[in-house]
C-alpha positions in Angstrom: 0.4 18.3 48.4 2.6 15.6 49.9 5.3 13.2 48.1 2.7 10.1 48.1 -0.1 12.2 46.3 2.2 13.7 44.0 3.5 10.1 43.3 0.0 9.1 42.7 -0.8 11.7 40.1 2.4 10.7 38.3 1.3 7.3 38.3 -2.2 8.0 37.1 -0.5 10.0 34.1 2.1 7.6 33.3 -0.9 4.8 32.9 -2.9 7.4 31.1 0.2 8.0 28.8 0.5 4.1 28.3 -3.0 3.9 27.3 -3.2 6.6 24.8 0.3 5.1 23.1 -1.8 1.5 23.0 -4.6 3.5 21.2 -2.1 5.1 18.7 -0.1 1.8 18.0 -3.8 0.2 17.6 -4.7 3.1 14.6 -1.3 2.7 13.1 -1.8 -1.0 12.9 -5.4 -0.9 11.1 -4.2 1.8 8.7 -1.1 -0.5 8.2 -3.5 -3.0 7.3 -5.9 -1.0 5.2 -2.9 0.0 3.2 -1.7 -3.7 2.9 -5.1 -4.1 1.7 -5.0 -1.6 -0.9 -1.5 -2.8 -2.5 -2.8 -6.5 -2.5 -6.0 -5.4 -4.2 -3.6 -3.5 -6.7 -1.2 -6.2 -7.1 -4.4 -8.9 -8.1 -5.5 -6.4 -10.7 -2.4 -5.7 -11.9 -1.7 -9.5 -12.4 -5.2 -10.2 -14.0 -4.3 -7.0 -16.5 -1.1 -8.5 -17.3 -2.6 -12.1 -17.9 -4.8 -10.2 -20.2 -2.1 -8.5 -22.1 -0.5 -12.0 -23.4 -3.2 -12.8 -25.5 -3.5 -9.3 -26.9 0.2 -8.9 -27.6 1.1 -12.3 -28.9 -1.1 -13.5 -32.0 0.3 -17.1 -31.3 -1.1 -17.0 -27.8 -4.3 -15.7 -29.0 -5.0 -18.0 -31.8 -4.2 -20.9 -29.3 -6.1 -19.8 -26.6 -9.1 -19.2 -29.0 -8.7 -22.7 -30.7 -8.3 -24.6 -27.4 -11.4 -22.7 -25.5 -13.9 -24.4 -28.0 -12.0 -27.0 -29.7 -9.4 -28.6 -27.2 -9.5 -32.2 -28.8 -8.6 -30.9 -32.5 -5.9 -28.5 -31.7 -1.9 -29.2 -32.1 0.0 -30.0 -29.2 1.7 -26.7 -28.9 -1.9 -24.9 -29.0 -2.7 -27.3 -26.1 0.7 -26.4 -24.3 0.2 -22.5 -24.5 -3.7 -23.0 -23.6 -2.7 -25.1 -20.8 -0.3 -22.8 -19.6 -2.3 -19.9 -20.0 -5.1 -21.2 -18.0 -2.8 -22.4 -15.4 -1.2 -19.0 -15.1 -4.9 -17.6 -14.3 -5.7 -20.4 -12.2 -2.6 -19.1 -9.7 -4.0 -15.8 -9.8 -7.1 -16.9 -8.6 -5.7 -19.0 -5.8 -3.8 -16.3 -4.8 -6.8 -14.3 -4.8 -8.8 -16.6 -3.0 -6.4 -16.8 -0.1 -6.1 -12.9 0.0 -9.8 -12.7 0.5 -9.7 -15.5 3.3 -7.2 -13.6 5.2 -9.1 -10.2 4.4 -6.4 -8.7 2.1 -8.8 -8.1 -0.8 -12.4 -7.2 -1.1 -15.0 -9.5 -1.8 -16.2 -7.8 -5.0 -12.5 -8.2 -6.4 -12.3 -11.7 -5.4 -15.6 -12.4 -6.6 -14.7 -11.3 -10.4 -11.5 -13.2 -10.4 -13.2 -16.5 -9.3 -15.7 -15.8 -12.0 -13.5 -15.0 -14.8 -11.8 -18.4 -13.6 -14.6 -20.4 -13.6 -15.5 -19.1 -16.9 -12.6 -20.1 -18.3 -12.9 -23.7 -16.7 -16.6 -24.0 -18.0 -15.1 -24.2 -21.7 -14.4 -27.1 -23.6 -10.8 -26.7 -23.2 -11.1 -25.8 -19.1 -13.3 -28.8 -18.8 -10.3 -30.9 -20.5 -7.7 -29.7 -18.6 -9.4 -29.2 -14.9 -8.9 -32.8 -14.0 -5.5 -32.4 -14.6 -4.9 -29.4 -12.9 -7.0 -29.5 -10.0 -4.8 -31.3 -7.3 -2.1 -28.9 -8.0 -4.1 -26.1 -5.9 -4.4 -26.2 -2.3 -7.1 -28.5 -1.0 -9.3 -25.7 0.4 -9.4 -23.7 -3.0 -9.9 -26.7 -5.0 -12.9 -28.2 -3.3 -14.3 -24.6 -3.2 -13.9 -24.4 -7.0 -15.0 -27.9 -7.7 -18.3 -27.2 -5.6 -18.6 -23.7 -7.4 -18.3 -25.7 -10.8 -20.8 -28.3 -10.2 -23.3 -25.5 -8.8 -23.2 -22.6 -11.3 -25.7 -24.0 -13.8 -25.7 -24.2 -17.6 -26.3 -20.1 -17.8 -23.1 -19.1 -16.3 -21.0 -17.9 -19.0 -18.0 -19.2 -20.6 -14.9 -17.1 -21.3 -15.7 -16.9 -24.9 -19.2 -15.5 -24.0 -17.7 -12.6 -21.7 -14.9 -11.7 -24.3 -16.7 -12.7 -27.6 -13.5 -12.0 -30.1 -12.6 -15.4 -28.5 
């Protein structure tokens, strides 16, 4: 074998090594994306769990939310404030989930669950009162999507107190 042939073999092996390296990096990136997706999934689910802990652990918050879900107009200012902030907190979780779904960092089923809970809050009497006040605080793409969903869900879509009947 002459030096030219040996050089050609070495170049072919180097090219093969580079190709194998690229395939390895691609696999690593795919695994990293899946791990990031799983982490974001847990983050959203933990945020939802923590959100629902508020009314479970604080009787004043529970009473204010329960009252304002059904009778927002008749509630006192403190109850309205507590309810408003409670609903906005969940709306922020829903907005975060919307963007994560758009970027494929959470799965569709988890997003639909979060969105449906958000809609169930916004469809209550209290939710209908605060939606016009808070909708412009969302990103326009999320606001347009949720507004369209609110208009298209129909009367049979459950309200939050239908899903969580002790409210």
